[in-house]
C-alpha positions as CSV (number, residue, x, y, z in Angstrom):
1,M,0.0,0.0,0.0
2,K,1.1,3.5,-0.8
3,N,1.7,5.7,2.2
4,E,3.4,9.1,1.6
5,K,4.2,9.7,5.3
6,H,6.0,6.3,5.6
7,A,7.7,6.9,2.4
8,L,9.1,10.2,3.6
9,I,10.2,8.7,6.9
10,F,11.9,5.8,5.2
11,G,13.6,8.1,2.6
12,C,14.8,10.6,5.1
13,S,16.1,7.9,7.4
14,A,18.1,6.4,4.5
15,V,19.5,9.8,3.4
16,L,20.6,10.6,6.9
17,L,22.3,7.3,7.4
18,W,24.1,7.5,4.0
19,S,25.3,11.0,5.0
20,T,27.2,9.4,7.8
21,V,29.2,6.8,5.9
22,A,31.9,9.0,4.4
23,T,32.9,9.8,8.1
24,A,32.7,6.0,8.9
25,F,35.0,5.3,5.9
26,K,37.7,7.6,7.2
27,L,37.5,6.3,10.7
28,T,37.7,2.7,9.6
29,L,40.6,3.4,7.2
30,E,42.6,4.8,10.2
31,E,43.0,1.1,11.2
32,F,41.9,-1.2,8.4
33,T,43.3,-1.5,4.9
34,P,40.6,-1.0,2.2
35,I,40.3,-4.8,1.5
36,Q,40.0,-5.6,5.2
37,M,37.4,-2.9,5.6
38,L,35.5,-4.3,2.6
39,T,35.6,-7.9,3.9
40,V,34.2,-6.9,7.4
41,A,31.5,-4.7,5.7
42,I,30.5,-7.4,3.2
43,F,30.3,-10.0,6.1
44,V,28.1,-7.8,8.3
45,S,25.9,-6.7,5.4
46,S,25.4,-10.3,4.3
47,L,24.2,-11.2,7.8
48,V,21.8,-8.3,7.9
49,L,20.3,-9.0,4.5
50,I,20.0,-12.8,5.4
51,V,17.9,-11.8,8.4
52,I,15.8,-9.3,6.4
53,C,15.2,-11.9,3.6
54,Y,14.2,-14.5,6.3
55,S,11.8,-12.0,8.0
56,Q,10.2,-11.2,4.6
57,G,9.9,-14.9,3.6
58,K,12.3,-14.5,0.7
59,L,15.2,-16.6,1.8
60,N,14.0,-19.6,-0.2
61,Q,14.4,-17.3,-3.4
62,V,18.1,-16.9,-3.0
63,K,19.1,-20.3,-4.5
64,T,16.5,-20.4,-7.2
65,T,17.3,-16.8,-8.2
66,F,21.0,-17.6,-8.5
67,L,20.6,-20.9,-10.5
68,S,18.3,-19.0,-13.0
69,Q,21.2,-17.0,-14.2
70,P,24.4,-18.1,-12.3
71,F,26.9,-16.3,-14.6
72,Y,24.9,-13.1,-14.5
73,Y,24.8,-12.9,-10.7
74,F,28.4,-14.0,-10.5
75,A,29.4,-11.0,-12.7
76,L,27.2,-8.7,-10.6
77,G,28.8,-9.8,-7.4
78,L,32.3,-9.3,-8.6
79,L,31.4,-5.8,-10.0
80,N,29.5,-4.8,-6.8
81,P,30.3,-5.0,-4.0
82,L,33.8,-6.4,-4.7
83,A,35.4,-4.2,-7.4
84,Y,33.3,-1.0,-6.8
85,Y,33.8,-0.8,-3.0
86,L,37.4,-1.9,-3.1
87,I,38.2,0.9,-5.5
88,L,36.0,3.4,-3.7
89,F,37.6,2.6,-0.3
90,K,41.1,3.0,-1.8
91,S,40.1,6.4,-3.2
92,Y,39.0,7.4,0.4
93,D,42.3,6.1,1.7
94,L,44.2,8.4,-0.7
95,L,42.0,11.5,-0.7
96,P,40.3,13.6,1.9
97,A,36.8,12.3,2.3
98,S,35.5,15.8,1.4
99,Q,37.0,15.3,-2.0
100,A,36.3,11.6,-2.6
101,Q,32.7,11.8,-1.6
102,P,31.6,14.5,-4.0
103,L,33.7,13.0,-6.8
104,N,31.9,9.6,-6.4
105,Y,28.6,11.5,-6.3
106,S,29.0,12.2,-10.0
107,W,28.2,8.6,-10.8
108,A,24.6,9.6,-12.0
109,I,26.2,11.7,-14.7
110,T,28.4,8.8,-15.8
111,L,25.3,6.7,-16.0
112,T,23.8,9.1,-18.5
113,L,26.8,8.7,-20.9
114,M,27.1,4.9,-20.4
115,A,23.4,4.4,-21.0
116,S,23.8,6.1,-24.3
117,V,26.6,3.7,-25.3
118,F,25.3,0.5,-23.9
119,L,21.5,0.9,-23.9
120,G,21.2,3.1,-27.0
121,Q,19.5,5.9,-25.2
122,K,19.6,9.4,-26.7
123,I,21.5,12.0,-24.8
124,R,19.3,15.1,-24.7
125,K,20.2,18.7,-24.4
126,Q,19.6,18.8,-20.6
127,D,21.8,15.7,-20.3
128,W,24.7,17.5,-22.0
129,I,24.2,20.5,-19.7
130,A,24.1,18.3,-16.6
131,C,27.3,16.5,-17.8
132,I,29.2,19.7,-18.4
133,L,28.1,21.2,-15.1
134,G,28.9,18.0,-13.3
135,Y,32.4,17.4,-14.7
136,L,33.3,21.0,-14.3
137,G,32.3,20.6,-10.7
138,V,34.6,17.5,-10.5
139,L,37.5,19.5,-11.8
140,V,36.8,22.3,-9.4
141,I,36.9,19.8,-6.5
142,A,39.9,17.8,-7.7
143,T,42.1,20.9,-8.4
144,K,40.8,22.9,-5.4
145,G,39.6,25.6,-7.8
146,D,42.8,26.0,-9.7
147,L,41.5,24.7,-13.0
148,L,44.3,25.9,-15.2
149,S,47.0,24.1,-13.2
150,L,45.3,20.7,-13.3
151,E,47.3,19.7,-10.2
152,F,45.8,17.1,-7.9
153,D,46.6,16.3,-4.3
154,S,46.5,12.6,-5.4
155,P,46.0,11.8,-9.1
156,L,45.6,8.1,-8.3
157,G,42.9,8.9,-5.7
158,V,41.0,11.2,-8.2
159,A,41.3,8.5,-10.9
160,L,40.0,5.8,-8.6
161,A,37.0,8.0,-7.4
162,L,36.1,8.6,-11.0
163,L,36.6,4.9,-11.9
164,S,34.2,4.0,-9.1
165,T,31.5,6.1,-10.8
166,I,32.0,4.0,-14.0
167,L,31.7,0.7,-12.1
168,W,28.6,1.9,-10.1
169,A,26.9,3.1,-13.3
170,G,27.8,-0.1,-15.0
171,Y,26.3,-2.2,-12.2
172,W,23.0,-0.3,-12.6
173,I,23.0,-0.8,-16.3
174,L,23.5,-4.5,-15.9
175,N,20.6,-4.4,-13.4
176,T,18.2,-3.2,-16.0
177,R,17.8,-6.8,-17.0
178,N,17.5,-8.1,-13.4
179,K,14.0,-9.2,-12.7
180,A,14.6,-10.7,-9.2
181,D,13.6,-9.2,-5.9
182,P,15.9,-6.3,-5.3
183,V,16.9,-7.5,-1.7
184,V,17.5,-11.0,-2.9
185,G,19.6,-9.7,-5.7
186,V,21.8,-7.6,-3.6
187,L,22.2,-10.4,-1.0
188,L,23.4,-12.7,-3.8
189,G,26.0,-10.1,-4.8
190,F,27.4,-10.0,-1.2
191,L,27.4,-13.8,-0.8
192,I,29.3,-14.1,-4.1
193,A,31.8,-11.4,-3.2
194,L,32.5,-12.5,0.4
195,P,34.9,-15.5,-0.4
196,F,36.9,-13.4,-2.8
197,S,37.3,-10.5,-0.3
198,I,38.4,-13.0,2.3
199,I,41.0,-14.5,-0.1
200,L,42.3,-11.0,-1.0
201,S,42.5,-9.9,2.6
202,L,44.4,-13.1,3.5
203,Y,46.8,-12.6,0.6
204,E,47.4,-9.1,1.7
205,G,48.6,-10.4,5.1
206,A,47.7,-7.3,7.1
207,A,47.2,-7.7,10.9
208,W,43.7,-8.0,12.3
209,D,44.4,-6.9,15.8
210,K,42.2,-3.7,15.7
211,T,40.6,-1.6,18.4
212,T,37.0,-1.8,19.3
213,Q,36.4,1.5,17.6
214,G,37.8,0.2,14.4
215,W,35.7,-2.9,14.4
216,F,32.6,-0.8,15.2
217,A,33.3,1.6,12.4
218,A,33.8,-1.2,9.8
219,S,30.6,-2.9,11.0
220,Y,28.8,0.4,10.8
221,V,29.7,0.6,7.1
222,G,28.3,-2.8,6.5
223,L,25.1,-2.0,8.3
224,F,24.3,1.5,7.0
225,E,26.2,1.8,3.6
226,M,25.3,-1.6,2.2
227,G,22.7,-3.3,4.4
228,I,19.8,-1.8,6.3
229,T,19.8,1.6,4.4
230,F,19.3,-0.1,1.1
231,V,16.2,-1.7,2.4
232,L,14.9,1.6,3.9
233,W,15.4,3.3,0.5
234,L,13.6,0.5,-1.4
235,S,10.8,0.7,1.1
236,A,10.5,4.5,0.5
237,L,10.3,4.1,-3.2
238,K,7.7,1.3,-2.9
239,A,5.6,3.3,-0.5
240,T,5.3,6.5,-2.6
241,N,3.3,7.5,-5.6
242,N,5.9,10.3,-6.3
243,T,9.2,8.6,-6.9
244,A,10.9,11.9,-8.1
245,R,10.1,13.6,-4.8
246,I,11.6,10.8,-2.8
247,S,14.6,10.5,-5.1
248,N,15.3,14.2,-4.8
249,L,16.0,13.7,-1.1
250,I,19.3,12.2,-2.0
251,F,20.6,15.6,-3.1
252,I,20.7,16.6,0.6
253,S,23.1,13.8,1.5
254,P,26.5,15.1,0.3
255,F,26.0,18.5,2.1
256,I,25.1,16.8,5.4
257,S,28.1,14.5,4.8
258,L,30.6,17.5,4.5
259,M,29.2,19.0,7.7
260,L,29.7,15.6,9.6
261,L,33.3,15.3,8.2
262,A,34.1,18.8,9.4
263,T,32.5,18.3,12.8
264,I,33.5,14.7,13.7
265,I,36.9,14.1,12.2
266,G,37.9,17.8,11.7
267,E,38.4,17.7,8.0
268,T,38.9,21.2,6.4
269,I,36.2,21.7,3.8
270,H,37.8,23.8,1.0
271,P,35.5,26.4,-0.5
272,S,36.1,24.9,-4.0
273,T,34.6,21.6,-2.7
274,L,31.3,23.3,-1.9
275,I,31.3,25.1,-5.3
276,G,32.1,22.0,-7.2
277,L,29.5,19.9,-5.3
278,A,26.9,22.6,-5.9
279,M,27.7,22.4,-9.6
280,I,27.3,18.6,-9.6
281,V,24.0,18.7,-7.7
282,A,22.7,21.6,-9.9
283,G,23.4,19.5,-13.0
284,L,21.7,16.4,-11.6
285,M,18.6,18.4,-10.4
286,F,18.3,20.2,-13.8
287,Q,18.5,16.9,-15.6
288,Q,15.9,15.3,-13.4
289,L,13.5,18.2,-13.2
290,M,13.6,18.7,-17.0
291,N,13.1,15.0,-17.9
292,P,13.9,12.1,-15.7
293,S,16.3,9.5,-17.1
294,N,14.8,6.5,-18.9
295,V,17.3,4.2,-17.2
296,E,15.2,2.2,-14.7
297,V,17.3,2.2,-11.6
298,K,16.6,2.5,-8.0
299,T,18.8,5.4,-7.3
300,Y,20.6,5.5,-4.0
301,K,23.6,6.8,-2.4
C-alpha cells in the first residue's frame, strides 16, 4: 500500500544514514586496509540481508534466483560490491573524504553517458548541460579551484574515485535486466563477493588486531552503507506515488556528509569543494526536473 508519510520517513532515514558513511569510511581506514574494511563490511551486510530476507519470507528465493542466471549474478557480485567498493575505499584512503565523496557522487552523470553507449539511449540537451556542469564541478573539487594548473593532491585517488563512478553506473546498467527481488539480488552479490574478499585480505597479510572503535566503524559501514539503508530506500520508493520527490531527497546527503566530516573528524572543507559539489548537484537536479532518465534504476547513495 502507498503511504506518503511512511515513504518520507523511510527516505529521510536512508539519506541521513548514507550521510554518515563518508565519516565512517575515514574512521575505519585509520586502522583497516581497504580490503580488510571491505571484507568486514560485506560479512556484516550479508548477515543483515539474510535476516531481512528471512523475516520477509524471501530466503528460499536466493538459491533459485542464482541458479536461474548463475553467470549473470556472479558477474554482478564481482562488480558490486567487490570491485566497486574496493576501488571506492582505496580512493578514500588516498584523498580527503571531502574530495572523494563529491567525486563519487558524479556517478549519475556517468550513468547518462554509459546508458547512451550500452542501452542506445539518446543524450538530450539537458543531459549534456548536466554532464558539463557535473564534470566542471569534478574539476573544481579535484584541483581545489585551480582549473588551469590541473594539479591534484592525489592523481591516483582522483582517478579511482572517477573509476568507481564507472563501475557503479555499469552495475545499474546490468541491473536493467534483473527481474529478481531487489533485496535478494543484492544479498546474492554480497554472498558471491564474500569469499573473494576473504581470499584477497588473507593474501594481503595485514594484521587483524584492531581496536573496538575500528571494528565498530567497519561494522557500521556494513550496516548502513550496504545493508539496512538499502532496504529503507527501497521501502521508501515502494511506498510512494511520487518517486521523483523521494529521489530528490538524495541531493541533501552530500552536504550533510561534509558537515559531519568537518565536525566529527575535523576535515577542512575547501570552498572549492562546496562550489564543485553545488555544480554537480545543480546539473543532476536540472536533468531530473527537466526530464527524468529513462534508465530504470533504484537510485541510491
